C-alpha positions, 0 to 999 in steps of 0.5 A: 670073165671065165674061170672054172667056178664063175657061174656057181660063184655068180649064182651064189650072189643071188642065193646070198642076197635072197637068203640074207633078206629072208634071214634079216626080215624074219629076225626083225619080225621076231626081235622084241628089242627096237634097237636090234629090230632096226639093225636087222632091218638095216641089214635087210635093206643092204641085202635088198640093195645088193639083190637089185644090183645083182639082178641089174648086172645079170640082165645087163650082161645077159646071164640067166636068172635062177631063183634060189627058193631053197635059200629063201626057205633056209633064210626064213628058218635061220631068221627065226633062230637068230631072232630068238637067240641071245644077241651075242650068239646071233652075232657070232653066227652072222659073223661066221656065216659071211666067210664062205660067201666072202671066199666066192665074192673075193674070187669073183672080184679077183678074176674080174676086169673093168667094167665088172670090177666095180660090181664085184668089188661092191658085192665083196664090200657088202659081205665084209660090211656085214661081217664088220657089223657083227664084229663091232656088235660083239665088241659093243661098239657104237658105230656097228652099222657104219660100213653097212650104211656107207654102202647104202648111201652109195 
C-alpha cells in the first residue's frame, strides 16, 4: 500500500498507542474513584493490545520502528490532567482527541487491501471504541466499555 501520507499515518498508530497507554495509565494512578480507575485501566489494556498488534504488523511487513518518546511524555502530562479533572470534562477531551487519529486510521483502512485490511480495520475500530466509550460516559450509559471489551475479547 502506497499513498502520500502512508508512512506518517502508519507511524501515527505507534504514536497513538504509546500516547494512549501513558494517558490512561497515569489517569488510573491518579483517579480516586475505583470504578473510574477500572475504566482507565481497561482503556490502557486496549492501547497495549493495539500496540502489540502494531509492532507485530510492522515486524511482519518489514517496516521500521521509530519509538515516539515525545508522545509518551505528552501522554503522561495529559494523563495527570485527565486523572484530576472532573469526569465529564475528561470524557469530552477523550472524545475529541480521537478525531485526528480516526482521520488517519480511516485513511489507512480505505487505502488497504487484503491482508492489510483486517489490521487497519481493527486499528480504526479501536479508535471508534474509545470515542464510543467517552460518548456513552457523557450520556451516563451503563455499557460504556462494550465496544472496548469486544475488541479486547478478539
